[in-house]
N, C-alpha and C positions, 0 to 999 in steps of 0.2 A: 500494496501500501505506498503508493509517495503520493506527497502532498500535491495538492495544483495550486499557481498563484491566486485563485482565487477563495481556494478552500482556507478557513483558519479552524483548526483541530479542538484548540483551545476553548472551553469552557467553562461552566461552573465555577465564576470567579466570584471570589470573598475578599473582603477587606478590613484589617482591623490592625490593631498599632500593639504593639510589646515592648515594654521597658522595663528595665533592671528590678529587683525583687528588694532592692533596698534603696535609700534616699542618699543618693550621693553627695549632699551637705548644703547649707542654706545659704544663699547665695553664690555660688559656687560658678566661676564662669572661666575662661580657655583664652588666652589671648593668640593670634594668630602671628606667626612670623611672615615679612615679606616674601618668603618664597612660598610660604604655604597661599598669601592673597593672587601670588602670580599664575598658580595653579587653580586659579577658582572657577573657572569655565570649563573644564576637564573634569570627563567621568569616564571610572571606568567603571564597564560591563563587564562580568563575569559567572561562568554558569558550569556548574560541577553537574556532572551526571553519573548518578549512583544506581547499584543494582538493588533487587528487590529487600535485600536483606537488609538493608543500612537502617530502611523505617518501619520493615515486615513489623504488625503487631502494635504501633504507635497512634492512639489519635492525636487530633489537633491538641488539645490538653496538655498529652505528654510533651509534645514536639515546644510548645509553650511555657510549661514547665524548665524545660533544659535553657530553654532563649533567658528564663528570668534570671536565674541564677550566672549564665554565662554573659549577659550585659554588665553584673553586677563588677565585674573587672577590665567593663569595657565602657566607660559611663558616659564618657563626652560623645563619641558618635550619637546617644539619645536626647541631646540637646537642642536645641533649634540659636538662629543667627541673632543677633542684635545690635544697633550701633552704640560709638559711643557719642558724646557731642561732635568730635572730628568729623563722625562720617567712619570710621575705621569699623570695621566687620569684628566683632568678636563670637564666642560661643557660650550661651547662657546654660551652664548644667543643671537644666532642670526636668530630667528625668522622660521628657515626653515620649521617647520610645523609639524603636524603630519601625516602619512601615512592614507589615505583614499579609504578602497577598498569597491567596492559596486557590488552587486553579486545578483543572484538569483536562488531559490530552486522549485524544479516542485512537491514538495509535499506540504502537509498544516503543519502546525503547531501542529497540532496534532499527525499528524501522523509520524512527525520528532522525535518527545518527547517518539512517544510507539519504536520506533526502538530499534532493539534488540542490538545491538553493543553500549552501552551508548559511552564509552571513544573516539572510533573510528567515531562514530558518529558528535560529538562536536568539535572535531577536523574540520573537514570540514568546519565549520563557523568563527572558529580563527586563525588569521593571524599565521603562526610558524614559521616567523622569526628571526633569532638573529643579534647580534651587528658585523658589520664587515663582509668578511675581508676587503673590504673598510670604516674601522673603521669611517671615519670625515663625511663621506656622509651616514651615516647609521640611520636611526631614532629611538626614544629611546620608541615611541608608534604608537602601530596600531591599527587601529580598521576598523571593517568590517560589513557593514551594508548587509544583507541579509534577501531579500523579499521571503516569503510563497506567494503561490497560494492563501491561505486564508486572505491575507493581513499581516498577522502575521509578525514582524520582529524582527530577530536575530543580537543581535550587540556584536559583537566578540571584546575585549581589549586582544590586546600585550604588556604588560608594563616590560620592561626591570627592574627586582631589585634593581640594582644597584640604580634608585631613588629615594628608599621606597618599606614600606614593603606594604602587601596588604590590612591595613587600610590606609597608602596611596592612593594607587590604589586604595580604594574604596569613600577617599575623593574627588580624583579629579573628576571621574564618575561623583559623586554627584553633581559638581558643574556644569556639562554640565545641568542635568536636571532644576538645579535652571535656567539658563541661557534660555531656551524654555518656562520659565514661567517670565521670565524678572526680576528675582531675582539675585544682585549678591552681592558677599561678600564685607567690607568695603576697603579691600585689597589684593592685588595678593597672592600667596600661594606661602612659602617659601619653601626653604630645610633647618631645623635645625639642628643641631651640638651643640654637647656638647662637652668640654673639659674632656680628657682622663688623669688621673694621669700619670706625665712623670715615665717612670723605670729610677729610678739611678742605676741601675745595667748596666754598659757596655759590659755582654754577652750575647750573643743571648738570646733570649728568649724561652724558650721549646713552641714548637707546644699546644695549646688548644686540649682538646680531642675531640671539637665538632667540627674542620674541619679536612679537608683532602687535603696535598699538591697537585697540577696537575699543567700537562703543562710544559713548558711555551704556553700561549696560542697565545702568539703576540697580533695580531688586529682583530682578528676572535676570538669573545669572548664565545665558546662554547668546550666543550670537550667532546668527545667517550667516552662511558661503556664498562666496559671488556668483560658485558652482556647482553643480548637486553630485554629492560625494556617493562615493561607493566601496564598500568593503570585501574582499575576497581572499580567500584563505588558502594554503594547502600544506601537507606534511613531506616533511623530507626527512628519508631514514638516515639512523646513522653512515651507513654503505654509501648512501649517494654522497653525505654531507662530505667525505673522506674524498670522493673523487671532485667533487667542486673544487676541496682545498689540493685537490693533487695537480687539478687542472686549471688552477690559478697560480698554482709556483711551479708551474712545469719550467722553466728555465732558470729557475733559483729552488733547486731543493734543499738547500742549506737554510733557506728560509721559510717559515711556515707564516701560514696566517691562520690566525684561530677560528674557531667555526663562526661567532657571531661578526667579526669585521669581514670572511670569507662573503657570509651572506649580504652583507651592507655592501659590499665593492659589488659584488654579481648585480644586484638591484640597483644602484644607483647608475653604473652605464647603461644597464636596460632604460631605467627613466630618460636618461639625459638624450638615449637614441629615440626613445618615442618622442618625446620633449624637444623636436627637434628645431621647432621654432625660437626654444629658450634655451640657454645654458644653464644646466644645474652645477653651478660652481661651488655651490656652499649648501654644506648639511649639519642637522644636529644630531650629536650622538647623547643618547641616555641611558649610563652605566651604573649599576649598586656601586656606593662607594666601598671599597675594600678594607679600608685602612679602620672601621666601626664596623660594630655590632649593634643593630637597630633591632634586634627581634622582641624586646620588650617597650617600645615606644612606638610613637605615630609617628610619623614626621616624612616632611618634602627634601629634606635638607642629606637623606639616606642617598638620593638618587642625584648623580653628578650629571649638571646639564651644559654639554662641551660643545663645540663648531670646529669643522675643520673646512680650509677652502682652497681648492686652487685656481692658478692666474691661468691656465688654460683648461678649454672642454673638457670632461671628464671622457667624451668617446674619444677626444684622442690618444687618452692614458693606460696603458694596460690594468687590467682588473687587479694584479700584484700592486702597480705603485697607487691605486687608489687602498687597496687594504695598507700599505703598508705608511700611508694620508693619515687612517685614521687610527695605526696603532700610534704612529712617533708624533702627528703633527697636529692633535688636539689643542683647543685651548679652553679652557674652564672658565664659564660664565658663571656655575652658581651665583659665587658670592656679589657678582656686579649686578645680576637678576635682582637679587635682594636688597643691594645699595640705590639702583634704581627705585624699587617700591617706597624704601622706607624715604629717599629723598622727596618722592614727588605727594607734596602734598595735597593733591588732586585727588590722588588715588585710581589714578585712570587705571582701564584694564586691558591686561594682556592676553595673546594667546602663548602660549610657547610651544605644544604640539603640532603642529602643520605650518608654525610661522615659517620655517623651512620646510624642506623633504627631510623628517625625524626619522630615525632608528635607536628604538627603544631595546634593552636587552634584557630579557625578564629567564634568560634560561636559568638561571640560579634563586628564581625566586619560588619557595616554598608550597605551591599551589597544592601539588598531589600531597601533600603533607594532612591535610583536612582528612579528620578518621572520626567518621561515625558511626559510634560503637563497635568499632574493628574491624568495618568496611573504608576504603580511599574510593575515590570517585575512579569510573573506570572512561573517563574524559574529560576535558575541558576545555573551554572557549575563552581566551578573552577579546575584547578591543576597546579601544578607547574611543569616546563619542566627544563631536563639538570641538575637529579638531580643524586646523588652519589648512586652506585653498592647495598648499604644498603637498600635503599627507603625510601619512603615518605610519610608520612600519612596525610591527612587534614582532619578538622571535621570544619564545615560549616552548617550555618541553612540551612534550605530546606522547600520549600511550593510549591511544583508540587501541582497543582490544589487545590485542600482542602486539601491535606496534610501538614499537621503541624509534624516538628521535625526536624533529624540533616541527614545529608548526610556526610558519610564517602568516602574519597576518597583515595585507595591507590595504590600507583606506585612502580613497587616490579620487580626484574627477574622474567621473563616469564615462565622461567622453575617450577616455583612452586607456581605461580598463582592456578592452580586447586586444588593442596593440600591444599593451604590457604583459599581458598572459602569454601570446604569441610569443613575443621576444622573449621572454623567460625561459620559455619552453626551445624555442631554436638555438637560444646562446647556452643555456644551463640545461638543459631538460629537466628543468623545475614547472 
Protein backbone atom coordinates (compact mmCIF):
# COMPACT_ATOMS: atom_id res chain seq x y z
CA UNK A 1 0.00 0.00 0.00
CA UNK A 2 1.70 3.17 -1.23
CA UNK A 3 0.31 6.58 -0.38
CA UNK A 4 -0.98 8.79 -3.18
CA UNK A 5 -0.27 12.51 -3.17
CA UNK A 6 -3.95 13.28 -2.52
CA UNK A 7 -4.36 10.84 0.35
CA UNK A 8 -3.61 11.68 3.97
CA UNK A 9 -3.61 8.45 5.99
CA UNK A 10 -3.26 10.28 9.31
CA UNK A 11 -6.50 10.52 11.31
CA UNK A 12 -7.99 10.59 14.83
CA UNK A 13 -5.86 13.55 15.88
CA UNK A 14 -6.01 14.68 19.52
CA UNK A 15 -4.12 17.61 21.05
CA UNK A 16 -3.19 18.28 24.67
CA UNK A 17 -0.38 19.78 26.73
CA UNK A 18 1.83 17.92 29.18
CA UNK A 19 4.10 19.64 31.69
CA UNK A 20 6.46 18.62 34.47
CA UNK A 21 4.99 16.94 37.53
CA UNK A 22 6.81 19.34 39.88
CA UNK A 23 6.93 23.13 39.97
CA UNK A 24 10.22 24.41 38.55
CA UNK A 25 10.38 27.47 40.77
CA UNK A 26 8.58 30.74 41.36
CA UNK A 27 9.51 33.49 38.87
CA UNK A 28 12.24 31.30 37.31
CA UNK A 29 13.48 32.70 33.99
CA UNK A 30 16.06 31.67 31.42
CA UNK A 31 18.02 34.35 29.60
CA UNK A 32 19.12 33.69 26.01
CA UNK A 33 22.60 34.12 24.59
CA UNK A 34 23.27 36.00 21.37
CA UNK A 35 23.84 32.69 19.59
CA UNK A 36 20.46 31.42 20.79
CA UNK A 37 18.76 34.49 19.32
CA UNK A 38 20.69 34.10 16.05
CA UNK A 39 19.07 30.66 15.65
CA UNK A 40 15.55 31.67 16.69
CA UNK A 41 13.97 31.39 13.20
CA UNK A 42 15.10 27.78 12.65
CA UNK A 43 13.30 24.60 13.74
CA UNK A 44 14.59 21.06 13.98
CA UNK A 45 12.06 18.39 12.97
CA UNK A 46 13.01 14.84 13.92
CA UNK A 47 10.98 11.64 13.55
CA UNK A 48 11.86 8.46 15.49
CA UNK A 49 10.26 5.25 14.21
CA UNK A 50 9.82 2.52 16.84
CA UNK A 51 8.83 -1.15 16.55
CA UNK A 52 5.61 -2.40 18.11
CA UNK A 53 7.30 -3.61 21.33
CA UNK A 54 8.44 -0.12 22.40
CA UNK A 55 4.94 1.14 23.27
CA UNK A 56 3.05 -2.15 23.43
CA UNK A 57 0.58 -2.26 26.32
CA UNK A 58 0.94 1.44 27.18
CA UNK A 59 -2.11 3.67 27.33
CA UNK A 60 -1.82 7.39 26.70
CA UNK A 61 -2.12 7.89 30.46
CA UNK A 62 0.90 5.61 30.99
CA UNK A 63 2.86 7.56 28.40
CA UNK A 64 1.95 10.91 29.93
CA UNK A 65 3.08 9.67 33.34
CA UNK A 66 6.58 9.06 31.94
CA UNK A 67 6.50 12.53 30.35
CA UNK A 68 5.60 14.15 33.71
CA UNK A 69 8.71 12.61 35.26
CA UNK A 70 10.90 13.36 32.23
CA UNK A 71 10.03 17.04 32.14
CA UNK A 72 10.89 17.46 35.83
CA UNK A 73 14.51 17.22 34.67
CA UNK A 74 14.08 19.30 31.53
CA UNK A 75 11.79 22.11 32.62
CA UNK A 76 13.19 24.99 30.49
CA UNK A 77 11.61 23.73 27.21
CA UNK A 78 8.24 23.79 29.03
CA UNK A 79 8.35 27.57 29.38
CA UNK A 80 6.96 30.35 27.21
CA UNK A 81 8.57 33.44 25.76
CA UNK A 82 8.34 36.85 27.31
CA UNK A 83 10.14 40.10 26.48
CA UNK A 84 12.10 42.47 28.67
CA UNK A 85 11.61 46.25 28.58
CA UNK A 86 14.32 46.41 25.91
CA UNK A 87 12.41 43.95 23.73
CA UNK A 88 14.90 41.11 24.23
CA UNK A 89 13.15 37.71 24.46
CA UNK A 90 13.66 35.38 27.40
CA UNK A 91 12.00 32.17 28.58
CA UNK A 92 9.70 32.31 31.58
CA UNK A 93 9.87 28.87 33.22
CA UNK A 94 6.16 28.69 33.99
CA UNK A 95 5.68 24.93 33.43
CA UNK A 96 3.13 25.41 30.64
CA UNK A 97 4.43 22.20 29.12
CA UNK A 98 5.05 20.74 25.69
CA UNK A 99 2.29 20.22 23.16
CA UNK A 100 1.33 16.56 22.68
CA UNK A 101 -0.43 15.36 19.53
CA UNK A 102 -1.88 11.85 19.31
CA UNK A 103 -2.70 10.40 15.89
CA UNK A 104 -3.29 7.17 14.03
CA UNK A 105 -2.17 6.00 10.60
CA UNK A 106 -4.01 3.70 8.19
CA UNK A 107 -0.73 2.15 7.02
CA UNK A 108 1.76 -0.24 8.59
CA UNK A 109 5.18 1.04 9.60
CA UNK A 110 6.86 -0.90 6.78
CA UNK A 111 4.45 0.51 4.21
CA UNK A 112 5.04 3.99 5.56
CA UNK A 113 8.83 3.75 5.34
CA UNK A 114 8.56 2.37 1.80
CA UNK A 115 6.39 5.28 0.62
CA UNK A 116 7.80 6.95 -2.46
CA UNK A 117 7.84 10.60 -1.34
CA UNK A 118 10.30 10.52 1.55
CA UNK A 119 10.22 14.16 2.69
CA UNK A 120 6.46 14.67 2.31
CA UNK A 121 5.79 11.41 4.16
CA UNK A 122 7.85 12.33 7.22
CA UNK A 123 6.27 15.79 7.43
CA UNK A 124 2.90 14.19 8.19
CA UNK A 125 4.12 12.71 11.47
CA UNK A 126 6.05 15.66 12.89
CA UNK A 127 4.44 18.97 13.98
CA UNK A 128 5.19 21.84 11.63
CA UNK A 129 4.23 24.76 13.87
CA UNK A 130 6.45 27.76 14.48
CA UNK A 131 6.66 30.21 17.37
CA UNK A 132 4.04 32.97 17.20
CA UNK A 133 2.19 35.00 16.17
CA UNK A 134 0.87 34.55 19.74
CA UNK A 135 4.43 34.27 20.93
CA UNK A 136 3.64 34.34 24.65
CA UNK A 137 1.48 31.22 24.33
CA UNK A 138 3.45 29.20 21.77
CA UNK A 139 5.03 25.93 22.98
CA UNK A 140 8.75 25.58 22.33
CA UNK A 141 8.53 21.81 21.83
CA UNK A 142 5.80 19.74 20.18
CA UNK A 143 5.56 15.94 20.20
CA UNK A 144 3.44 13.82 17.89
CA UNK A 145 2.82 10.13 18.65
CA UNK A 146 1.46 8.39 15.55
CA UNK A 147 0.32 4.79 15.93
CA UNK A 148 0.52 2.54 12.84
CA UNK A 149 -1.88 -0.36 12.23
CA UNK A 150 0.93 -2.85 12.94
CA UNK A 151 1.50 -1.37 16.40
CA UNK A 152 4.64 0.57 15.47
CA UNK A 153 4.90 4.19 16.56
CA UNK A 154 6.38 7.36 15.08
CA UNK A 155 7.57 9.95 17.60
CA UNK A 156 7.76 13.29 15.81
CA UNK A 157 9.55 16.14 17.59
CA UNK A 158 9.46 19.81 16.67
CA UNK A 159 12.27 21.59 18.52
CA UNK A 160 12.70 25.37 18.47
CA UNK A 161 16.39 25.87 17.64
CA UNK A 162 16.52 28.86 19.99
CA UNK A 163 16.71 26.25 22.80
CA UNK A 164 19.83 24.56 21.47
CA UNK A 165 21.30 22.64 18.55
CA UNK A 166 20.53 19.11 17.32
CA UNK A 167 22.77 17.60 19.99
CA UNK A 168 20.77 19.42 22.67
CA UNK A 169 17.52 18.17 21.13
CA UNK A 170 18.85 14.59 21.13
CA UNK A 171 19.91 14.94 24.78
CA UNK A 172 16.42 16.18 25.64
CA UNK A 173 14.74 13.23 23.94
CA UNK A 174 17.17 10.65 25.35
CA UNK A 175 16.19 11.80 28.83
CA UNK A 176 12.64 10.64 28.09
CA UNK A 177 14.00 7.20 27.24
CA UNK A 178 15.72 7.11 30.61
CA UNK A 179 12.46 8.06 32.34
CA UNK A 180 10.66 5.10 30.72
CA UNK A 181 13.29 2.89 32.38
CA UNK A 182 13.13 4.71 35.77
CA UNK A 183 16.55 6.31 35.33
CA UNK A 184 17.09 10.01 35.97
CA UNK A 185 20.03 12.45 35.93
CA UNK A 186 21.48 13.82 39.15
CA UNK A 187 20.14 17.31 38.37
CA UNK A 188 17.93 19.05 35.79
CA UNK A 189 19.33 20.01 32.39
CA UNK A 190 20.05 23.75 32.10
CA UNK A 191 21.02 26.07 29.26
CA UNK A 192 24.78 26.60 28.92
CA UNK A 193 26.09 30.05 28.12
CA UNK A 194 29.64 31.16 27.51
CA UNK A 195 30.81 34.70 27.92
CA UNK A 196 31.73 36.37 24.66
CA UNK A 197 34.63 38.80 24.69
CA UNK A 198 33.22 42.31 24.57
CA UNK A 199 33.91 44.54 21.59
CA UNK A 200 35.91 47.66 22.40
CA UNK A 201 34.83 49.44 19.25
CA UNK A 202 31.73 51.61 19.44
CA UNK A 203 31.20 51.37 15.69
CA UNK A 204 28.67 48.86 14.32
CA UNK A 205 29.98 45.34 13.90
CA UNK A 206 30.09 44.14 10.30
CA UNK A 207 27.65 41.33 9.65
CA UNK A 208 29.29 37.89 9.78
CA UNK A 209 29.52 36.08 6.44
CA UNK A 210 27.54 33.13 7.82
CA UNK A 211 24.31 35.06 8.45
CA UNK A 212 21.64 36.91 6.48
CA UNK A 213 19.52 39.69 7.94
CA UNK A 214 15.77 39.26 7.47
CA UNK A 215 12.58 40.74 8.77
CA UNK A 216 11.94 42.15 11.22
CA UNK A 217 9.59 39.26 11.94
CA UNK A 218 8.05 40.63 15.15
CA UNK A 219 6.35 37.98 17.29
CA UNK A 220 5.92 35.50 14.42
CA UNK A 221 9.23 33.68 14.24
CA UNK A 222 9.17 32.58 10.64
CA UNK A 223 10.39 34.10 7.40
CA UNK A 224 9.17 33.44 3.89
CA UNK A 225 11.67 32.30 1.28
CA UNK A 226 12.05 34.11 -2.01
CA UNK A 227 11.78 30.72 -3.70
CA UNK A 228 9.90 27.52 -2.95
CA UNK A 229 12.12 24.96 -1.18
CA UNK A 230 12.01 21.19 -1.44
CA UNK A 231 13.67 18.50 0.67
CA UNK A 232 14.90 15.15 -0.56
CA UNK A 233 17.25 12.64 1.01
CA UNK A 234 19.22 9.51 0.24
CA UNK A 235 21.13 6.85 2.16
CA UNK A 236 24.84 6.19 1.65
CA UNK A 237 26.29 2.92 2.92
CA UNK A 238 29.71 2.90 4.54
CA UNK A 239 31.00 0.91 1.54
CA UNK A 240 29.68 3.53 -0.89
CA UNK A 241 31.11 6.28 1.28
CA UNK A 242 34.52 4.59 1.22
CA UNK A 243 34.33 4.46 -2.59
CA UNK A 244 33.42 8.16 -2.64
CA UNK A 245 36.46 8.97 -0.50
CA UNK A 246 38.70 6.87 -2.74
CA UNK A 247 37.41 8.61 -5.87
CA UNK A 248 37.99 12.03 -4.34
CA UNK A 249 41.50 11.13 -3.19
CA UNK A 250 42.43 9.21 -6.36
CA UNK A 251 45.60 11.21 -7.05
CA UNK A 252 46.68 11.64 -3.44
CA UNK A 253 46.51 8.35 -1.62
CA UNK A 254 48.48 9.76 1.28
CA UNK A 255 45.78 12.34 2.05
CA UNK A 256 42.39 11.21 3.36
CA UNK A 257 39.27 13.37 3.35
CA UNK A 258 36.93 12.41 6.23
CA UNK A 259 33.36 11.21 5.47
CA UNK A 260 31.53 14.45 6.23
CA UNK A 261 33.99 16.62 4.34
CA UNK A 262 33.88 14.21 1.39
CA UNK A 263 30.11 14.56 1.14
CA UNK A 264 30.42 18.35 1.45
CA UNK A 265 32.96 18.49 -1.38
CA UNK A 266 30.87 16.29 -3.69
CA UNK A 267 27.62 18.18 -3.05
CA UNK A 268 29.28 21.60 -3.18
CA UNK A 269 30.74 20.96 -6.61
CA UNK A 270 27.46 19.50 -7.92
CA UNK A 271 25.52 22.51 -6.62
CA UNK A 272 28.00 24.83 -8.34
CA UNK A 273 27.50 22.98 -11.63
CA UNK A 274 23.72 23.04 -11.31
CA UNK A 275 23.62 26.74 -10.38
CA UNK A 276 25.69 27.63 -13.41
CA UNK A 277 24.38 31.19 -13.52
CA UNK A 278 25.91 32.03 -10.11
CA UNK A 279 29.15 30.95 -8.46
CA UNK A 280 28.80 29.25 -5.09
CA UNK A 281 32.17 30.41 -3.79
CA UNK A 282 31.30 30.43 -0.10
CA UNK A 283 29.65 27.81 2.11
CA UNK A 284 28.87 27.51 5.82
CA UNK A 285 30.02 24.49 7.82
CA UNK A 286 28.31 23.61 11.12
CA UNK A 287 30.08 21.07 13.32
CA UNK A 288 30.03 20.10 16.97
CA UNK A 289 32.72 21.71 19.12
CA UNK A 290 35.02 18.79 19.95
CA UNK A 291 36.69 20.69 22.81
CA UNK A 292 33.73 20.49 25.15
CA UNK A 293 31.10 18.03 26.28
CA UNK A 294 27.53 19.31 26.18
CA UNK A 295 25.76 16.12 27.23
CA UNK A 296 24.00 17.67 30.23
CA UNK A 297 23.06 21.11 28.90
CA UNK A 298 21.07 22.87 26.20
CA UNK A 299 23.16 25.21 24.08
CA UNK A 300 23.65 26.68 20.62
CA UNK A 301 27.34 27.26 21.31
CA UNK A 302 28.10 23.54 21.13
CA UNK A 303 27.78 23.76 17.37
CA UNK A 304 30.43 25.93 15.75
CA UNK A 305 29.40 27.95 12.70
CA UNK A 306 32.24 28.35 10.19
CA UNK A 307 32.62 29.66 6.65
CA UNK A 308 35.00 28.68 3.88
CA UNK A 309 35.60 30.63 0.67
CA UNK A 310 37.33 30.05 -2.61
CA UNK A 311 38.51 32.75 -5.03
CA UNK A 312 37.74 30.60 -8.06
CA UNK A 313 34.61 28.76 -9.06
CA UNK A 314 34.16 25.39 -7.32
CA UNK A 315 33.51 24.00 -10.80
CA UNK A 316 37.16 24.63 -11.61
CA UNK A 317 38.51 22.94 -8.47
CA UNK A 318 38.81 19.23 -7.85
CA UNK A 319 36.71 17.67 -5.06
CA UNK A 320 40.02 16.96 -3.33
CA UNK A 321 40.84 20.67 -3.30
CA UNK A 322 37.38 21.52 -2.02
CA UNK A 323 37.70 18.89 0.72
CA UNK A 324 41.05 20.29 1.83
CA UNK A 325 39.57 23.80 1.90
CA UNK A 326 36.79 22.59 4.20
CA UNK A 327 39.29 20.81 6.42
CA UNK A 328 41.94 23.50 6.66
CA UNK A 329 40.63 26.91 5.59
CA UNK A 330 37.43 27.42 7.60
CA UNK A 331 36.92 30.58 9.64
CA UNK A 332 34.96 30.16 12.87
CA UNK A 333 32.32 32.89 13.14
CA UNK A 334 30.42 31.58 16.16
CA UNK A 335 31.64 34.28 18.53
CA UNK A 336 31.37 36.96 15.84
CA UNK A 337 27.73 36.09 15.29
CA UNK A 338 27.07 36.36 19.00
CA UNK A 339 28.85 39.71 19.17
CA UNK A 340 26.78 41.03 16.28
CA UNK A 341 23.57 40.10 18.10
CA UNK A 342 24.73 41.56 21.42
CA UNK A 343 25.85 44.83 19.79
CA UNK A 344 22.60 45.27 17.87
CA UNK A 345 20.24 47.20 20.13
CA UNK A 346 17.47 46.72 17.56
CA UNK A 347 17.79 42.93 17.91
CA UNK A 348 17.30 42.41 14.20
CA UNK A 349 16.58 38.92 12.93
CA UNK A 350 18.99 36.59 11.17
CA UNK A 351 19.06 33.36 9.20
CA UNK A 352 22.08 31.09 9.63
CA UNK A 353 21.05 27.91 7.85
CA UNK A 354 20.71 28.72 4.17
CA UNK A 355 22.27 32.18 4.32
CA UNK A 356 24.99 30.40 2.35
CA UNK A 357 24.84 26.81 1.17
CA UNK A 358 25.09 25.23 4.63
CA UNK A 359 26.43 21.80 5.60
CA UNK A 360 25.54 20.44 9.06
CA UNK A 361 27.53 17.55 10.54
CA UNK A 362 25.31 15.43 12.79
CA UNK A 363 27.21 12.17 12.36
CA UNK A 364 28.02 12.11 16.09
CA UNK A 365 24.57 13.20 17.23
CA UNK A 366 23.23 10.54 19.66
CA UNK A 367 19.86 10.31 17.92
CA UNK A 368 19.79 6.51 17.96
CA UNK A 369 20.40 6.49 21.72
CA UNK A 370 16.72 7.14 22.48
CA UNK A 371 15.73 3.95 24.27
CA UNK A 372 12.04 3.42 25.08
CA UNK A 373 11.69 0.51 27.53
CA UNK A 374 14.71 -1.25 26.03
CA UNK A 375 13.86 -0.57 22.37
CA UNK A 376 15.72 1.85 20.11
CA UNK A 377 14.33 3.39 16.91
CA UNK A 378 14.60 1.36 13.74
CA UNK A 379 14.85 4.51 11.65
CA UNK A 380 15.18 8.28 12.11
CA UNK A 381 14.64 11.24 9.83
CA UNK A 382 15.92 14.76 10.52
CA UNK A 383 15.26 18.07 8.79
CA UNK A 384 15.68 21.78 9.52
CA UNK A 385 12.76 24.07 8.70
CA UNK A 386 12.71 27.75 7.80
CA UNK A 387 16.06 27.95 6.03
CA UNK A 388 17.43 30.51 3.59
CA UNK A 389 17.31 30.25 -0.19
CA UNK A 390 20.87 28.92 -0.55
CA UNK A 391 19.83 25.63 1.04
CA UNK A 392 21.03 23.29 3.77
CA UNK A 393 22.53 19.80 3.75
CA UNK A 394 22.25 17.58 6.85
CA UNK A 395 24.46 14.51 7.27
CA UNK A 396 23.40 12.15 10.07
CA UNK A 397 23.49 8.41 10.92
CA UNK A 398 21.20 6.01 9.10
CA UNK A 399 20.14 2.60 10.38
CA UNK A 400 17.08 1.78 8.28
CA UNK A 401 16.23 -1.89 8.76
CA UNK A 402 19.66 -3.60 8.64
CA UNK A 403 21.24 -0.79 6.63
CA UNK A 404 24.16 0.96 8.28
CA UNK A 405 25.63 4.18 6.93
CA UNK A 406 24.73 7.85 6.69
CA UNK A 407 21.72 9.79 5.46
CA UNK A 408 22.07 12.98 3.46
CA UNK A 409 19.08 15.35 3.57
CA UNK A 410 19.13 18.29 1.16
CA UNK A 411 16.75 21.25 1.34
CA UNK A 412 17.16 23.34 -1.81
CA UNK A 413 15.13 25.52 -4.22
CA UNK A 414 12.77 23.12 -5.94
CA UNK A 415 13.63 24.35 -9.44
CA UNK A 416 17.16 22.97 -9.01
CA UNK A 417 16.24 19.65 -7.38
CA UNK A 418 15.83 17.50 -10.55
CA UNK A 419 19.18 18.61 -11.98
CA UNK A 420 20.90 18.24 -8.62
CA UNK A 421 19.60 14.68 -8.26
CA UNK A 422 20.83 13.88 -11.76
CA UNK A 423 24.23 15.50 -11.17
CA UNK A 424 24.85 13.67 -7.87
CA UNK A 425 24.01 10.35 -9.50
CA UNK A 426 26.05 11.04 -12.65
CA UNK A 427 29.15 12.33 -10.86
CA UNK A 428 29.14 10.27 -7.66
CA UNK A 429 26.46 7.54 -7.96
CA UNK A 430 24.64 9.11 -4.98
